[in-house]
One Martini backbone bead per residue (centre of mass of N, CA, C, O) as a GRO file, in nm:
protein
  357
    1MET     BB    1  17.999  37.785  21.699
    2TYR     BB    2  18.016  37.704  22.045
    3LEU     BB    3  17.987  37.384  21.990
    4GLU     BB    4  18.168  37.143  21.918
    5PRO     BB    5  18.119  36.818  21.823
    6THR     BB    6  18.380  36.726  22.018
    7ALA     BB    7  18.274  36.832  22.271
    8ARG     BB    8  18.337  36.806  22.627
    9LEU     BB    9  18.136  36.855  22.908
   10ALA     BB   10  18.136  37.102  23.172
   11LEU     BB   11  17.904  37.179  23.424
   12TYR     BB   12  17.853  37.489  23.588
   13VAL     BB   13  17.653  37.477  23.920
   14GLU     BB   14  17.717  37.606  24.179
   15ASP     BB   15  17.465  37.574  24.397
   16GLY     BB   16  17.208  37.490  24.158
   17LEU     BB   17  17.111  37.215  24.142
   18GLY     BB   18  16.761  37.195  24.155
   19LYS     BB   19  16.694  37.539  24.198
   20GLY     BB   20  16.629  37.708  23.921
   21SER     BB   21  16.946  37.834  23.830
   22CYS     BB   22  17.008  37.611  23.566
   23LYS     BB   23  16.897  37.627  23.261
   24THR     BB   24  17.136  37.548  23.084
   25ALA     BB   25  17.195  37.274  23.206
   26ASP     BB   26  16.916  37.152  23.168
   27GLY     BB   27  16.907  37.177  22.857
   28LEU     BB   28  17.162  37.002  22.799
   29LEU     BB   29  17.063  36.744  22.943
   30ARG     BB   30  16.807  36.713  22.752
   31TYR     BB   31  16.921  36.846  22.439
   32GLY     BB   32  17.201  36.797  22.393
   33ARG     BB   33  17.475  36.696  22.168
   34ASN     BB   34  17.682  36.681  22.383
   35PRO     BB   35  17.886  36.541  22.593
   36ILE     BB   36  17.859  36.485  22.948
   37VAL     BB   37  18.107  36.432  23.200
   38ALA     BB   38  18.017  36.679  23.402
   39VAL     BB   39  17.902  36.808  23.717
   40ILE     BB   40  17.951  37.115  23.898
   41ASP     BB   41  17.871  37.045  24.256
   42SER     BB   42  17.963  37.043  24.583
   43THR     BB   43  17.670  37.009  24.729
   44CYS     BB   44  17.617  36.716  24.534
   45ALA     BB   45  17.836  36.526  24.537
   46GLY     BB   46  17.769  36.182  24.427
   47LYS     BB   47  17.514  36.226  24.307
   48SER     BB   48  17.247  36.216  24.111
   49ILE     BB   49  17.094  36.394  23.871
   50GLU     BB   50  16.806  36.287  23.915
   51ALA     BB   51  16.788  36.332  24.227
   52VAL     BB   52  16.828  36.651  24.202
   53SER     BB   53  16.659  36.730  23.907
   54GLY     BB   54  16.496  36.490  23.731
   55ILE     BB   55  16.724  36.424  23.527
   56LYS     BB   56  16.819  36.197  23.287
   57TYR     BB   57  17.173  36.136  23.354
   58ASN     BB   58  17.498  35.981  23.285
   59ALA     BB   59  17.662  36.169  23.522
   60PRO     BB   60  17.874  36.315  23.726
   61ILE     BB   61  17.901  36.469  24.039
   62VAL     BB   62  18.126  36.723  24.116
   63SER     BB   63  18.357  36.943  24.311
   64SER     BB   64  18.561  36.998  24.059
   65VAL     BB   65  18.752  37.088  23.797
   66LYS     BB   66  18.968  36.868  23.814
   67GLU     BB   67  18.771  36.629  23.783
   68ALA     BB   68  18.662  36.704  23.504
   69ILE     BB   69  18.933  36.686  23.357
   70SER     BB   70  18.987  36.381  23.430
   71LEU     BB   71  18.716  36.300  23.247
   72GLY     BB   72  18.758  36.479  22.959
   73ALA     BB   73  18.722  36.767  22.942
   74THR     BB   74  18.701  37.061  22.696
   75THR     BB   75  18.439  37.216  22.815
   76PHE     BB   76  18.326  37.512  22.989
   77VAL     BB   77  18.003  37.556  23.131
   78LEU     BB   78  17.791  37.807  23.222
   79GLY     BB   79  17.491  37.669  23.378
   80GLY     BB   80  17.440  37.924  23.560
   81THR     BB   81  17.366  38.134  23.838
   82TYR     BB   82  17.400  38.401  24.042
   83VAL     BB   83  17.331  38.569  24.315
   84GLY     BB   84  17.204  38.840  24.216
   85ASN     BB   85  17.340  39.178  24.088
   86ASN     BB   86  17.623  39.126  24.107
   87ALA     BB   87  17.918  39.042  24.072
   88MET     BB   88  18.119  38.811  24.006
   89PRO     BB   89  18.236  38.580  24.185
   90ASP     BB   90  18.542  38.481  24.286
   91PHE     BB   91  18.497  38.166  24.261
   92TRP     BB   92  18.426  38.172  23.966
   93LYS     BB   93  18.692  38.289  23.861
   94ARG     BB   94  18.869  38.069  23.973
   95ASP     BB   95  18.740  37.832  23.810
   96ILE     BB   96  18.782  37.947  23.529
   97LYS     BB   97  19.095  37.966  23.550
   98GLN     BB   98  19.131  37.662  23.596
   99ALA     BB   99  19.012  37.576  23.325
  100ILE     BB  100  19.212  37.728  23.151
  101ALA     BB  101  19.467  37.585  23.264
  102GLY     BB  102  19.326  37.304  23.148
  103LYS     BB  103  19.236  37.376  22.840
  104LEU     BB  104  18.951  37.505  22.849
  105ASP     BB  105  18.688  37.601  22.707
  106ILE     BB  106  18.460  37.889  22.726
  107VAL     BB  107  18.108  37.901  22.811
  108ASN     BB  108  17.893  38.200  22.802
  109GLY     BB  109  17.547  38.315  22.904
  110LEU     BB  110  17.601  38.573  23.034
  111HIS     BB  111  17.612  38.917  23.072
  112ASP     BB  112  17.890  38.863  23.157
  113LEU     BB  113  18.179  38.931  22.991
  114LEU     BB  114  18.483  38.773  22.951
  115VAL     BB  115  18.630  38.968  22.748
  116ASP     BB  116  18.607  39.211  22.978
  117ASP     BB  117  18.807  39.043  23.151
  118PRO     BB  118  19.134  39.082  23.194
  119GLU     BB  119  19.224  38.818  23.337
  120ILE     BB  120  19.073  38.611  23.164
  121ALA     BB  121  19.171  38.702  22.885
  122LYS     BB  122  19.472  38.663  22.944
  123SER     BB  123  19.464  38.363  23.019
  124ALA     BB  124  19.347  38.258  22.752
  125LYS     BB  125  19.581  38.354  22.576
  126GLU     BB  126  19.812  38.200  22.724
  127HIS     BB  127  19.649  37.903  22.684
  128GLY     BB  128  19.482  37.883  22.408
  129VAL     BB  129  19.181  37.968  22.461
  130ARG     BB  130  18.831  37.995  22.437
  131LEU     BB  131  18.588  38.261  22.434
  132TYR     BB  132  18.227  38.228  22.480
  133ASP     BB  133  17.986  38.481  22.419
  134VAL     BB  134  17.661  38.419  22.355
  135ARG     BB  135  17.523  38.719  22.386
  136LEU     BB  136  17.657  38.821  22.147
  137PRO     BB  137  17.575  39.011  21.891
  138PRO     BB  138  17.541  39.081  21.582
  139ASP     BB  139  17.590  39.261  21.315
  140GLY     BB  140  17.355  39.421  21.108
  141LEU     BB  141  17.076  39.462  21.213
  142PRO     BB  142  16.748  39.496  21.163
  143ILE     BB  143  16.446  39.632  21.124
  144GLY     BB  144  16.137  39.574  21.164
  145SER     BB  145  15.874  39.484  20.884
  146GLY     BB  146  15.692  39.206  20.846
  147ARG     BB  147  15.828  38.978  20.660
  148ALA     BB  148  15.744  38.708  20.819
  149MET     BB  149  15.455  38.675  20.693
  150SER     BB  150  15.579  38.544  20.401
  151VAL     BB  151  15.655  38.279  20.488
  152SER     BB  152  15.621  37.932  20.441
  153PRO     BB  153  15.657  37.856  20.707
  154ARG     BB  154  15.530  37.760  21.008
  155THR     BB  155  15.494  37.989  21.272
  156ILE     BB  156  15.580  37.923  21.619
  157LEU     BB  157  15.508  38.068  21.936
  158THR     BB  158  15.634  38.088  22.255
  159VAL     BB  159  15.453  38.163  22.548
  160GLY     BB  160  15.376  38.341  22.870
  161THR     BB  161  15.282  38.400  23.211
  162ASP     BB  162  15.600  38.390  23.236
  163SER     BB  163  15.906  38.355  23.325
  164ASN     BB  164  16.065  38.073  23.334
  165ILE     BB  165  15.823  37.834  23.202
  166GLY     BB  166  15.898  37.658  22.909
  167LYS     BB  167  15.961  37.757  22.611
  168MET     BB  168  16.207  37.594  22.520
  169THR     BB  169  16.107  37.313  22.590
  170THR     BB  170  15.857  37.323  22.406
  171SER     BB  171  16.009  37.371  22.144
  172CYS     BB  172  16.175  37.110  22.148
  173GLU     BB  173  15.931  36.913  22.163
  174LEU     BB  174  15.797  37.007  21.896
  175VAL     BB  175  16.021  36.930  21.710
  176LYS     BB  176  16.020  36.629  21.773
  177GLU     BB  177  15.723  36.577  21.691
  178ALA     BB  178  15.740  36.677  21.399
  179LEU     BB  179  15.961  36.482  21.305
  180LYS     BB  180  15.806  36.221  21.375
  181LYS     BB  181  15.570  36.317  21.153
  182GLY     BB  182  15.749  36.440  20.892
  183TYR     BB  183  15.851  36.732  20.966
  184ARG     BB  184  16.019  37.008  20.889
  185SER     BB  185  16.220  37.121  21.170
  186LYS     BB  186  16.282  37.415  21.386
  187MET     BB  187  16.463  37.618  21.603
  188ILE     BB  188  16.442  37.950  21.713
  189ALA     BB  189  16.696  38.095  21.877
  190THR     BB  190  16.682  38.352  22.169
  191GLY     BB  191  16.877  38.201  22.371
  192GLN     BB  192  17.144  38.062  22.521
  193THR     BB  193  17.035  37.771  22.541
  194GLY     BB  194  16.918  37.737  22.258
  195ILE     BB  195  17.187  37.781  22.113
  196LEU     BB  196  17.340  37.534  22.237
  197VAL     BB  197  17.135  37.324  22.133
  198SER     BB  198  17.114  37.418  21.812
  199GLY     BB  199  17.387  37.609  21.716
  200GLU     BB  200  17.194  37.871  21.694
  201GLY     BB  201  17.152  38.232  21.715
  202ILE     BB  202  16.988  38.497  21.919
  203CYS     BB  203  17.020  38.716  22.184
  204ILE     BB  204  16.772  38.932  22.239
  205ASP     BB  205  16.848  39.064  22.529
  206ARG     BB  206  17.121  39.204  22.374
  207VAL     BB  207  16.964  39.371  22.192
  208ILE     BB  208  16.884  39.643  22.060
  209GLY     BB  209  16.567  39.746  22.065
  210ASP     BB  210  16.526  39.827  21.753
  211PHE     BB  211  16.647  39.509  21.669
  212MET     BB  212  16.483  39.267  21.780
  213ALA     BB  213  16.269  39.212  21.563
  214GLY     BB  214  16.477  39.191  21.328
  215ALA     BB  215  16.631  38.944  21.427
  216VAL     BB  216  16.398  38.735  21.413
  217GLU     BB  217  16.312  38.791  21.128
  218GLN     BB  218  16.581  38.703  20.999
  219MET     BB  219  16.577  38.408  21.096
  220VAL     BB  220  16.317  38.328  20.954
  221ILE     BB  221  16.407  38.400  20.666
  222ASP     BB  222  16.675  38.226  20.658
  223ALA     BB  223  16.523  37.948  20.663
  224GLY     BB  224  16.321  37.950  20.450
  225ASP     BB  225  16.217  37.648  20.258
  226ASP     BB  226  16.335  37.403  20.458
  227TYR     BB  227  16.052  37.427  20.618
  228ASP     BB  228  15.743  37.371  20.783
  229TYR     BB  229  15.856  37.438  21.083
  230LEU     BB  230  15.877  37.714  21.318
  231PHE     BB  231  16.016  37.736  21.647
  232VAL     BB  232  15.989  37.999  21.861
  233GLU     BB  233  16.169  38.113  22.117
  234GLY     BB  234  16.067  38.237  22.395
  235GLN     BB  235  16.043  38.546  22.602
  236GLY     BB  236  15.914  38.598  22.876
  237ALA     BB  237  15.643  38.846  22.938
  238LEU     BB  238  15.390  39.067  22.915
  239ALA     BB  239  15.348  39.072  23.248
  240HIS     BB  240  15.662  39.137  23.261
  241PRO     BB  241  15.843  39.425  23.315
  242GLY     BB  242  16.139  39.307  23.261
  243PHE     BB  243  16.045  39.141  22.957
  244SER     BB  244  15.822  39.260  22.758
  245GLY     BB  245  15.992  39.378  22.525
  246VAL     BB  246  16.096  39.109  22.416
  247THR     BB  247  15.826  38.970  22.369
  248LEU     BB  248  15.711  39.175  22.162
  249SER     BB  249  15.940  39.153  21.955
  250LEU     BB  250  15.892  38.857  21.885
  251LEU     BB  251  15.597  38.877  21.796
  252HIS     BB  252  15.652  39.103  21.567
  253GLY     BB  253  15.892  38.959  21.420
  254CYS     BB  254  15.765  38.656  21.350
  255CYS     BB  255  15.469  38.636  21.281
  256PRO     BB  256  15.274  38.422  21.385
  257LYS     BB  257  15.039  38.172  21.320
  258GLY     BB  258  15.104  38.068  21.621
  259MET     BB  259  15.043  37.976  21.972
  260VAL     BB  260  15.206  37.874  22.285
  261LEU     BB  261  15.111  37.844  22.612
  262CYS     BB  262  15.295  37.888  22.909
  263HIS     BB  263  15.272  37.696  23.226
  264GLU     BB  264  15.250  37.691  23.594
  265VAL     BB  265  15.073  37.557  23.841
  266ILE     BB  266  15.234  37.634  24.125
  267ARG     BB  267  15.247  37.915  24.024
  268LYS     BB  268  15.142  38.240  24.170
  269LYS     BB  269  15.390  38.422  24.111
  270MET     BB  270  15.589  38.629  23.991
  271ARG     BB  271  15.902  38.645  23.905
  272LYS     BB  272  16.039  38.844  24.147
  273LEU     BB  273  15.737  38.915  24.230
  274PRO     BB  274  15.440  39.018  24.427
  275TYR     BB  275  15.248  38.930  24.197
  276PRO     BB  276  15.024  38.770  24.027
  277LEU     BB  277  14.932  38.579  23.795
  278PRO     BB  278  14.784  38.566  23.521
  279SER     BB  279  14.544  38.456  23.360
  280LEU     BB  280  14.486  38.264  23.096
  281ALA     BB  281  14.274  38.443  22.962
  282ALA     BB  282  14.438  38.708  22.975
  283SER     BB  283  14.682  38.605  22.814
  284ILE     BB  284  14.547  38.527  22.554
  285GLN     BB  285  14.429  38.806  22.493
  286ALA     BB  286  14.697  38.966  22.492
  287TYR     BB  287  14.844  38.815  22.262
  288GLU     BB  288  14.628  38.849  22.041
  289GLN     BB  289  14.616  39.160  22.049
  290ALA     BB  290  14.917  39.216  21.994
  291ALA     BB  291  14.934  39.068  21.723
  292GLN     BB  292  14.709  39.230  21.564
  293LEU     BB  293  14.885  39.489  21.507
  294VAL     BB  294  15.043  39.308  21.274
  295ALA     BB  295  14.963  38.980  21.313
  296PRO     BB  296  14.752  38.749  21.321
  297SER     BB  297  14.691  38.541  21.619
  298LYS     BB  298  14.678  38.219  21.791
  299VAL     BB  299  14.602  38.033  22.058
  300LEU     BB  300  14.625  37.665  22.044
  301ALA     BB  301  14.778  37.604  22.325
  302VAL     BB  302  14.884  37.436  22.637
  303ALA     BB  303  15.181  37.442  22.826
  304VAL     BB  304  15.246  37.232  23.116
  305ASN     BB  305  15.382  37.260  23.434
  306THR     BB  306  15.356  36.978  23.680
  307GLY     BB  307  15.543  37.034  23.889
  308GLY     BB  308  15.468  36.903  24.221
  309LEU     BB  309  15.282  36.681  24.110
  310SER     BB  310  15.099  36.437  24.082
  311GLU     BB  311  14.965  36.251  23.843
  312ASP     BB  312  14.670  36.300  23.920
  313GLU     BB  313  14.696  36.606  23.958
  314ALA     BB  314  14.794  36.666  23.673
  315GLU     BB  315  14.550  36.556  23.514
  316SER     BB  316  14.345  36.743  23.649
  317ALA     BB  317  14.474  37.013  23.568
  318LEU     BB  318  14.460  36.970  23.262
  319ALA     BB  319  14.153  36.942  23.244
  320ASP     BB  320  14.085  37.221  23.359
  321ILE     BB  321  14.237  37.391  23.146
  322SER     BB  322  14.089  37.286  22.897
  323VAL     BB  323  13.810  37.385  22.986
  324SER     BB  324  13.872  37.694  23.047
  325THR     BB  325  14.004  37.744  22.743
  326GLY     BB  326  13.938  37.532  22.500
  327LEU     BB  327  14.221  37.377  22.502
  328PRO     BB  328  14.481  37.213  22.444
  329CYS     BB  329  14.677  37.010  22.682
  330ASN     BB  330  15.018  36.974  22.827
  331ASP     BB  331  15.304  36.792  22.939
  332PRO     BB  332  15.584  36.759  22.755
  333VAL     BB  333  15.769  36.598  22.961
  334ARG     BB  334  15.561  36.396  23.102
  335PHE     BB  335  15.336  36.339  22.833
  336GLY     BB  336  15.371  36.516  22.604
  337CYS     BB  337  15.280  36.685  22.259
  338GLU     BB  338  15.076  36.572  22.049
  339ASN     BB  339  14.816  36.751  22.092
  340ILE     BB  340  14.958  37.017  22.036
  341PHE     BB  341  15.050  36.958  21.748
  342ASP     BB  342  14.772  36.885  21.637
  343ALA     BB  343  14.659  37.170  21.671
  344ILE     BB  344  14.853  37.294  21.471
  345LEU     BB  345  14.796  37.110  21.229
  346ASN     BB  346  14.488  37.160  21.206
  347TYR     BB  347  14.511  37.469  21.162
  348GLU     BB  348  14.712  37.412  20.893
  349GLU     BB  349  14.614  37.176  20.693
  350THR     BB  350  14.519  37.365  20.441
  351ARG     BB  351  14.843  37.491  20.405
  352VAL     BB  352  14.995  37.212  20.488
  353ALA     BB  353  15.240  36.964  20.401
  354PRO     BB  354  15.433  36.709  20.421
  355ASN     BB  355  15.790  36.670  20.370
  356LYS     BB  356  15.950  36.343  20.312
  357SER     BB  357  16.230  36.383  20.146
   0.00000   0.00000   0.00000
């Protein structure tokens, strides 16, 4: 477990809050189990989290690590990413070492592993604090074999028209909705933010290619018969060349009974790429055809991010998408996901009943 139940968090998002570059911080603010005592971003210190990010959370935005420590933080979480593909900026390392000197444990979801940085590792050892590199995969992972087809929980995978488009958020919201309706449910976390939110999981994008499908297959099997629904956190998109390998491994590894397609209305181009998003119809067809190669599965609903639209515009967009796809759709954060879960429930209702014990 990377976040102890007693951990009090300082989220480090320097120059990133509200800019789409701090998915980990956003996820913890929305769904995290630990109290967040401060968000560190000197560019908007003193403002409210809601005003900057749209997320309702009552914690101050501060300008320094020192301020976060004074507010009682015990754990320093790297909640964002830095710009570009270069090495970690010097000011990030400076602030991490300041947090270590303040006796804060460090939680890192980036591909840059802190245990591999000699200065940071040495400082952590000297000050007796722990470095948690969330992306490090466990040893002994199997190769995928299709065993997830035989599990008793209904497995639902979130997929997307692009990367970074709401798959973890939709998974979290579906778990909440299922629990509210009396179904034993959990999220199978496959990314760093999902792991910090749920308390367990494997970062699939760090697993060696041959074992990615096996890793998610193993997590689904390990969940056993303790759940009615398993919502597998999707990654990437089949249409995105940078991440399609991870997406396909998840699809074939978890052998979902159904899928929920995630989409963002105002996004017109693939993330960090010059070409347009595939149509919803093309995406649905691609996911269903790819699933068919191992275990048949259907897209049952569409989860839509309507950010940037007025409420009237959002409702109109949702109606249009529902008509064009013939599927239920909703914005899980803005309007809830009851009809999305109902579509999943109705599809499975002859094969599963809630266990309310």
